[in-house]
Short mmCIF file of the C-alpha atoms (twelve columns), coordinates in Angstrom:
data_MODEL
# 
_entry.id   MODEL 
# 
loop_
_atom_site.group_PDB 
_atom_site.id 
_atom_site.type_symbol 
_atom_site.label_atom_id 
_atom_site.label_alt_id 
_atom_site.label_comp_id 
_atom_site.label_asym_id 
_atom_site.label_seq_id 
_atom_site.Cartn_x 
_atom_site.Cartn_y 
_atom_site.Cartn_z 
_atom_site.pdbx_PDB_model_num 
ATOM 1   C CA . MET A 1   64.005 11.917 -21.143 1 
ATOM 2   C CA . VAL A 2   61.466 13.890 -23.148 1 
ATOM 3   C CA . LYS A 3   60.334 16.987 -21.265 1 
ATOM 4   C CA . LEU A 4   58.034 18.560 -23.875 1 
ATOM 5   C CA . VAL A 5   55.544 17.163 -26.398 1 
ATOM 6   C CA . LEU A 6   54.108 19.651 -28.904 1 
ATOM 7   C CA . PHE A 7   50.936 18.736 -30.799 1 
ATOM 8   C CA . ASP A 8   49.569 20.036 -34.070 1 
ATOM 9   C CA . ILE A 9   45.773 20.507 -34.026 1 
ATOM 10  C CA . ASP A 10  43.944 19.891 -37.320 1 
ATOM 11  C CA . GLY A 11  44.217 16.291 -38.454 1 
ATOM 12  C CA . THR A 12  46.412 15.408 -35.459 1 
ATOM 13  C CA . LEU A 13  44.199 16.083 -32.437 1 
ATOM 14  C CA . VAL A 14  40.836 16.787 -34.074 1 
ATOM 15  C CA . ARG A 15  38.828 16.840 -37.265 1 
ATOM 16  C CA . THR A 16  36.517 19.842 -37.530 1 
ATOM 17  C CA . GLY A 17  34.516 18.844 -40.605 1 
ATOM 18  C CA . HIS A 18  36.360 21.573 -42.570 1 
ATOM 19  C CA . ALA A 19  34.901 24.256 -40.306 1 
ATOM 20  C CA . GLY A 20  38.090 26.312 -40.611 1 
ATOM 21  C CA . THR A 21  38.048 26.156 -44.407 1 
ATOM 22  C CA . GLN A 22  34.383 27.154 -44.463 1 
ATOM 23  C CA . ALA A 23  35.021 30.012 -42.039 1 
ATOM 24  C CA . PHE A 24  37.821 31.291 -44.290 1 
ATOM 25  C CA . ALA A 25  35.549 31.238 -47.337 1 
ATOM 26  C CA . LYS A 26  32.674 32.854 -45.442 1 
ATOM 27  C CA . THR A 27  34.914 35.647 -44.142 1 
ATOM 28  C CA . PHE A 28  36.379 36.410 -47.553 1 
ATOM 29  C CA . ALA A 29  32.903 36.438 -49.114 1 
ATOM 30  C CA . THR A 30  31.052 38.489 -46.495 1 
ATOM 31  C CA . GLU A 31  33.808 40.861 -45.358 1 
ATOM 32  C CA . PHE A 32  35.741 41.399 -48.612 1 
ATOM 33  C CA . ASN A 33  33.297 40.241 -51.313 1 
ATOM 34  C CA . ALA A 34  36.133 37.957 -52.453 1 
ATOM 35  C CA . LYS A 35  35.751 34.471 -53.942 1 
ATOM 36  C CA . ASN A 36  38.581 34.108 -56.478 1 
ATOM 37  C CA . GLY A 37  41.007 31.212 -56.075 1 
ATOM 38  C CA . LEU A 38  39.798 30.060 -52.670 1 
ATOM 39  C CA . ASP A 39  38.799 26.643 -53.999 1 
ATOM 40  C CA . LYS A 40  42.405 26.058 -55.118 1 
ATOM 41  C CA . MET A 41  44.008 26.821 -51.763 1 
ATOM 42  C CA . ARG A 42  45.596 23.907 -49.865 1 
ATOM 43  C CA . PHE A 43  45.036 24.204 -46.122 1 
ATOM 44  C CA . ALA A 44  46.781 21.130 -44.662 1 
ATOM 45  C CA . GLY A 45  49.896 22.106 -42.740 1 
ATOM 46  C CA . ARG A 46  49.631 25.798 -43.656 1 
ATOM 47  C CA . THR A 47  49.519 28.785 -41.316 1 
ATOM 48  C CA . ASP A 48  46.483 31.029 -41.054 1 
ATOM 49  C CA . PHE A 49  48.470 34.139 -41.995 1 
ATOM 50  C CA . SER A 50  49.969 32.547 -45.103 1 
ATOM 51  C CA . LEU A 51  46.497 31.385 -46.192 1 
ATOM 52  C CA . VAL A 52  44.980 34.833 -45.721 1 
ATOM 53  C CA . ARG A 53  47.870 36.395 -47.619 1 
ATOM 54  C CA . GLU A 54  47.274 33.960 -50.499 1 
ATOM 55  C CA . GLY A 55  43.563 34.783 -50.490 1 
ATOM 56  C CA . PHE A 56  44.365 38.498 -50.593 1 
ATOM 57  C CA . GLN A 57  46.688 37.918 -53.562 1 
ATOM 58  C CA . HIS A 58  44.045 35.966 -55.506 1 
ATOM 59  C CA . ASN A 59  41.601 38.835 -55.037 1 
ATOM 60  C CA . ASP A 60  43.915 41.870 -55.305 1 
ATOM 61  C CA . ILE A 61  43.264 42.875 -51.704 1 
ATOM 62  C CA . PRO A 62  46.090 44.852 -50.032 1 
ATOM 63  C CA . ALA A 63  47.819 42.694 -47.393 1 
ATOM 64  C CA . THR A 64  47.823 45.495 -44.813 1 
ATOM 65  C CA . PRO A 65  47.847 44.980 -41.045 1 
ATOM 66  C CA . GLU A 66  44.380 46.530 -40.980 1 
ATOM 67  C CA . ASN A 67  43.024 43.972 -43.475 1 
ATOM 68  C CA . PHE A 68  44.571 41.051 -41.576 1 
ATOM 69  C CA . GLU A 69  43.001 42.340 -38.371 1 
ATOM 70  C CA . ARG A 70  39.678 42.816 -40.121 1 
ATOM 71  C CA . PHE A 71  39.835 39.284 -41.533 1 
ATOM 72  C CA . PHE A 72  40.653 37.494 -38.284 1 
ATOM 73  C CA . GLU A 73  38.081 39.415 -36.258 1 
ATOM 74  C CA . ARG A 74  35.332 38.050 -38.504 1 
ATOM 75  C CA . TYR A 75  36.999 34.671 -39.093 1 
ATOM 76  C CA . THR A 76  36.875 33.743 -35.404 1 
ATOM 77  C CA . PHE A 77  33.183 34.673 -35.302 1 
ATOM 78  C CA . TRP A 78  32.402 32.435 -38.271 1 
ATOM 79  C CA . LEU A 79  34.644 29.631 -37.016 1 
ATOM 80  C CA . ASP A 80  32.760 29.435 -33.722 1 
ATOM 81  C CA . HIS A 81  29.414 29.619 -35.523 1 
ATOM 82  C CA . ILE A 82  30.226 26.990 -38.171 1 
ATOM 83  C CA . LEU A 83  32.027 24.628 -35.782 1 
ATOM 84  C CA . ALA A 84  28.924 24.359 -33.619 1 
ATOM 85  C CA . ARG A 85  26.997 23.044 -36.637 1 
ATOM 86  C CA . SER A 86  29.679 20.763 -38.109 1 
ATOM 87  C CA . GLN A 87  30.303 17.034 -37.853 1 
ATOM 88  C CA . THR A 88  33.437 16.873 -35.757 1 
ATOM 89  C CA . GLU A 89  35.512 14.246 -33.988 1 
ATOM 90  C CA . ILE A 90  38.615 13.787 -31.880 1 
ATOM 91  C CA . CYS A 91  41.223 11.736 -33.729 1 
ATOM 92  C CA . ARG A 92  41.606 8.126  -32.662 1 
ATOM 93  C CA . GLY A 93  43.800 7.584  -29.627 1 
ATOM 94  C CA . VAL A 94  44.177 11.247 -28.662 1 
ATOM 95  C CA . TRP A 95  42.535 11.158 -25.226 1 
ATOM 96  C CA . GLU A 96  44.286 7.906  -24.375 1 
ATOM 97  C CA . MET A 97  47.676 9.314  -25.391 1 
ATOM 98  C CA . LEU A 98  47.223 12.551 -23.448 1 
ATOM 99  C CA . ARG A 99  46.229 10.653 -20.303 1 
ATOM 100 C CA . ALA A 100 49.103 8.205  -20.736 1 
ATOM 101 C CA . LEU A 101 51.625 11.024 -21.123 1 
ATOM 102 C CA . GLN A 102 50.235 12.771 -18.040 1 
ATOM 103 C CA . SER A 103 50.461 9.507  -16.064 1 
ATOM 104 C CA . LEU A 104 54.155 8.863  -16.721 1 
ATOM 105 C CA . PRO A 105 56.438 8.952  -13.652 1 
ATOM 106 C CA . ARG A 106 58.051 12.077 -15.098 1 
ATOM 107 C CA . PRO A 107 55.303 13.495 -17.313 1 
ATOM 108 C CA . PRO A 108 56.355 15.874 -20.080 1 
ATOM 109 C CA . VAL A 109 54.793 19.295 -20.483 1 
ATOM 110 C CA . LEU A 110 52.129 19.213 -23.198 1 
ATOM 111 C CA . GLY A 111 51.984 22.113 -25.637 1 
ATOM 112 C CA . LEU A 112 50.677 23.103 -29.054 1 
ATOM 113 C CA . LEU A 113 52.522 23.786 -32.286 1 
ATOM 114 C CA . THR A 114 49.999 24.912 -34.860 1 
ATOM 115 C CA . GLY A 115 49.419 27.102 -37.878 1 
ATOM 116 C CA . ASN A 116 46.187 28.351 -36.284 1 
ATOM 117 C CA . ILE A 117 46.025 31.768 -34.679 1 
ATOM 118 C CA . ARG A 118 45.779 31.391 -30.910 1 
ATOM 119 C CA . LEU A 119 42.095 32.330 -30.670 1 
ATOM 120 C CA . GLY A 120 41.234 29.991 -33.539 1 
ATOM 121 C CA . ALA A 121 43.112 27.166 -31.796 1 
ATOM 122 C CA . GLU A 122 41.260 27.880 -28.565 1 
ATOM 123 C CA . ILE A 123 37.856 27.911 -30.282 1 
ATOM 124 C CA . LYS A 124 38.581 24.570 -31.959 1 
ATOM 125 C CA . LEU A 125 39.960 22.805 -28.890 1 
ATOM 126 C CA . ARG A 126 37.354 24.162 -26.456 1 
ATOM 127 C CA . HIS A 127 34.729 22.624 -28.744 1 
ATOM 128 C CA . PHE A 128 36.219 19.223 -27.860 1 
ATOM 129 C CA . GLY A 129 37.118 19.945 -24.231 1 
ATOM 130 C CA . LEU A 130 40.830 19.749 -25.054 1 
ATOM 131 C CA . TRP A 131 42.076 23.317 -24.617 1 
ATOM 132 C CA . GLU A 132 42.904 22.941 -20.914 1 
ATOM 133 C CA . GLN A 133 45.158 19.942 -21.582 1 
ATOM 134 C CA . PHE A 134 47.936 22.159 -22.956 1 
ATOM 135 C CA . GLU A 135 50.104 24.573 -20.984 1 
ATOM 136 C CA . PHE A 136 51.260 26.814 -23.819 1 
ATOM 137 C CA . GLY A 137 51.885 26.801 -27.549 1 
ATOM 138 C CA . GLY A 138 53.298 28.306 -30.685 1 
ATOM 139 C CA . PHE A 139 50.694 29.879 -32.976 1 
ATOM 140 C CA . ALA A 140 50.336 31.750 -36.256 1 
ATOM 141 C CA . ASP A 141 50.252 34.967 -34.224 1 
ATOM 142 C CA . ASP A 142 53.948 34.339 -33.535 1 
ATOM 143 C CA . HIS A 143 55.029 34.135 -37.165 1 
ATOM 144 C CA . GLU A 144 53.709 33.468 -40.643 1 
ATOM 145 C CA . GLU A 145 56.290 30.705 -41.271 1 
ATOM 146 C CA . ARG A 146 55.676 27.396 -39.525 1 
ATOM 147 C CA . ASP A 147 59.366 26.719 -38.785 1 
ATOM 148 C CA . LEU A 148 59.562 30.037 -36.927 1 
ATOM 149 C CA . ILE A 149 56.376 29.209 -35.021 1 
ATOM 150 C CA . ALA A 150 58.249 26.110 -33.827 1 
ATOM 151 C CA . ASP A 151 61.130 28.347 -32.777 1 
ATOM 152 C CA . ALA A 152 58.714 30.567 -30.840 1 
ATOM 153 C CA . ALA A 153 57.265 27.525 -29.049 1 
ATOM 154 C CA . HIS A 154 60.785 26.344 -28.215 1 
ATOM 155 C CA . HIS A 155 61.704 29.732 -26.721 1 
ATOM 156 C CA . ARG A 156 58.413 29.856 -24.817 1 
ATOM 157 C CA . SER A 157 59.231 26.503 -23.270 1 
ATOM 158 C CA . HIS A 158 62.310 28.095 -21.652 1 
ATOM 159 C CA . ARG A 159 60.047 30.280 -19.529 1 
ATOM 160 C CA . VAL A 160 57.669 27.425 -18.680 1 
ATOM 161 C CA . LEU A 161 60.354 24.877 -17.796 1 
ATOM 162 C CA . GLY A 162 63.068 27.206 -16.601 1 
ATOM 163 C CA . LYS A 163 65.704 25.789 -18.945 1 
ATOM 164 C CA . LYS A 164 66.585 25.560 -22.612 1 
ATOM 165 C CA . LEU A 165 65.608 22.149 -23.915 1 
ATOM 166 C CA . ARG A 166 67.858 20.099 -26.141 1 
ATOM 167 C CA . GLY A 167 66.376 18.625 -29.311 1 
ATOM 168 C CA . GLU A 168 66.173 15.097 -27.894 1 
ATOM 169 C CA . GLU A 169 64.089 16.404 -24.997 1 
ATOM 170 C CA . MET A 170 61.278 17.492 -27.350 1 
ATOM 171 C CA . VAL A 171 58.801 15.613 -29.543 1 
ATOM 172 C CA . VAL A 172 56.577 17.212 -32.183 1 
ATOM 173 C CA . VAL A 173 53.412 15.338 -33.179 1 
ATOM 174 C CA . GLY A 174 51.763 16.175 -36.511 1 
ATOM 175 C CA . ASP A 175 50.026 14.836 -39.593 1 
ATOM 176 C CA . THR A 176 51.795 16.539 -42.526 1 
ATOM 177 C CA . PRO A 177 55.318 16.943 -43.914 1 
ATOM 178 C CA . PHE A 178 55.168 20.559 -42.696 1 
ATOM 179 C CA . ASP A 179 54.979 19.274 -39.107 1 
ATOM 180 C CA . ILE A 180 57.980 17.011 -39.697 1 
ATOM 181 C CA . ARG A 181 59.964 19.895 -41.144 1 
ATOM 182 C CA . CYS A 182 59.177 22.354 -38.358 1 
ATOM 183 C CA . GLY A 183 60.003 19.733 -35.737 1 
ATOM 184 C CA . ARG A 184 63.397 19.237 -37.380 1 
ATOM 185 C CA . ALA A 185 63.860 23.028 -37.416 1 
ATOM 186 C CA . ILE A 186 64.127 22.993 -33.606 1 
ATOM 187 C CA . GLY A 187 66.004 19.689 -33.472 1 
ATOM 188 C CA . ALA A 188 63.062 17.775 -32.009 1 
ATOM 189 C CA . ARG A 189 62.131 14.188 -32.637 1 
ATOM 190 C CA . VAL A 190 58.959 13.847 -34.696 1 
ATOM 191 C CA . LEU A 191 55.968 11.534 -34.461 1 
ATOM 192 C CA . ALA A 192 53.956 11.586 -37.702 1 
ATOM 193 C CA . VAL A 193 50.347 10.361 -37.608 1 
ATOM 194 C CA . ALA A 194 48.317 9.550  -40.718 1 
ATOM 195 C CA . THR A 195 45.052 10.873 -39.327 1 
ATOM 196 C CA . GLY A 196 44.901 14.035 -41.396 1 
ATOM 197 C CA . GLY A 197 46.300 15.485 -44.574 1 
ATOM 198 C CA . SER A 198 48.855 12.831 -45.590 1 
ATOM 199 C CA . THR A 199 48.969 9.069  -45.964 1 
ATOM 200 C CA . LEU A 200 51.305 6.917  -43.912 1 
ATOM 201 C CA . GLU A 201 53.507 6.237  -46.936 1 
ATOM 202 C CA . GLU A 202 53.730 9.940  -47.769 1 
ATOM 203 C CA . LEU A 203 54.785 10.716 -44.201 1 
ATOM 204 C CA . LYS A 204 57.424 7.977  -44.160 1 
ATOM 205 C CA . LYS A 205 59.124 9.560  -47.171 1 
ATOM 206 C CA . HIS A 206 60.023 12.508 -44.928 1 
ATOM 207 C CA . THR A 207 61.750 10.223 -42.387 1 
ATOM 208 C CA . PRO A 208 60.089 11.125 -39.094 1 
ATOM 209 C CA . ASP A 209 61.329 9.256  -36.029 1 
ATOM 210 C CA . TRP A 210 58.008 7.442  -35.867 1 
ATOM 211 C CA . ALA A 211 55.207 7.122  -38.420 1 
ATOM 212 C CA . VAL A 212 51.942 5.527  -37.319 1 
ATOM 213 C CA . SER A 213 48.414 5.242  -38.667 1 
ATOM 214 C CA . ASP A 214 47.011 6.786  -35.470 1 
ATOM 215 C CA . LEU A 215 47.956 7.348  -31.837 1 
ATOM 216 C CA . THR A 216 46.757 3.910  -30.728 1 
ATOM 217 C CA . GLN A 217 49.765 2.437  -32.577 1 
ATOM 218 C CA . ILE A 218 52.400 3.833  -30.212 1 
ATOM 219 C CA . THR A 219 52.733 4.209  -26.443 1 
ATOM 220 C CA . ALA A 220 53.564 7.218  -24.309 1 
ATOM 221 C CA . GLY A 221 56.563 5.286  -23.016 1 
ATOM 222 C CA . GLU A 222 57.935 4.812  -26.528 1 
ATOM 223 C CA . ILE A 223 57.614 8.520  -27.284 1 
ATOM 224 C CA . CYS A 224 59.279 9.623  -24.071 1 
ATOM 225 C CA . SER A 225 62.004 6.997  -23.893 1 
ATOM 226 C CA . PRO A 226 65.606 8.240  -24.072 1 
ATOM 227 C CA . ALA A 227 66.196 5.869  -27.002 1 
ATOM 228 C CA . ALA A 228 65.980 7.298  -30.497 1 
ATOM 229 C CA . GLY A 229 62.783 6.884  -32.488 1 
ATOM 230 C CA . ARG A 230 62.471 4.537  -35.386 1 
# 
């Protein structure tokens, strides 16, 4: 049986009205007087650290630990400020799926697997009342590469569950090919949802175990069944 379900955030659980993108641009502009190349950056499925590094490169800003710290200190301020004024929504079927998973006879642990830094993830999910639904997560603070964030979440689950999980005991839920890839990196089954950065057909090309238009199209029982996905 599945013992752990890890959820991506942006485009999988919630839509923030591009508050994160706007907060990135605002931070670069106000803190570093930097505007070059930001309109060409692709955010879907990326990690916060890789995006900041790309922004630094476009603007010839040294990618020092001090500059990363400086960026994220202001970014979280602007994210909270902009999010409060944005048109936001929880993706279709999310609350129903979380409740259904929690109501199973042997409910899995619910966690996060995201390219957001931990504080950014918390700010976003607290806005929707979702933060408390998840016991732990893997975040951009753990590593710049998404596959290694997945590895960090997997190792963290050992401490939470008291055992090392096999791949078939984990499911990763996400909305981009990056989520499918990082799920495969830890041997997990993958549920791809077309509620964010990729279409259903694009997601199917990467052969997830399940590909659905949104979380109303699959049940908690299907996800957590011992049978392989489709």
